N, C-alpha and C positions, 0 to 999 in steps of 0.2 A: 505494499499500501501506499502511494505517496502523498503526503499533503505537505502544501506550503504555506507558508508563513507569511508577512511582511517585513519580517526582520527577526535576530537570531535571539533576540529578548523575548519575543513574543513566544518563540518555539518553545524555549527553555519555561517561561511561565505556563506555558499550557500543559507540559509533560508535570509540571510540580503544581497544579491548581487542583483545589479540592473537589472541583466536577468532573476531572479525569480520574480520580484515585480509586474510585470503583471499578472504572474499564481497566487501568492498569493491572488492580489485583488479581482479576480473570484472566487477564492476557497472564502474567506470571505463572498462575496457575494450572494452567492449562496450555499451554504453548512455548516452545523456544523461539524467543525473540529477541531481536536488539534494535533499540531504537539509534538511529546515525542522525545526527544534525549537520547539514551540508550547506556552507554558507555562499551562496554568489553563484547558484548554479541553475 
């Protein structure tokens, strides 16, 4: 999956947000995956 954000701070804020925390918990419990943030692509 590819998700675009306007800047690096927005991407990091999303990954650390309270709204995303339940989804992240499900993802970590059920899948092997890694989030990679690439700047300027």
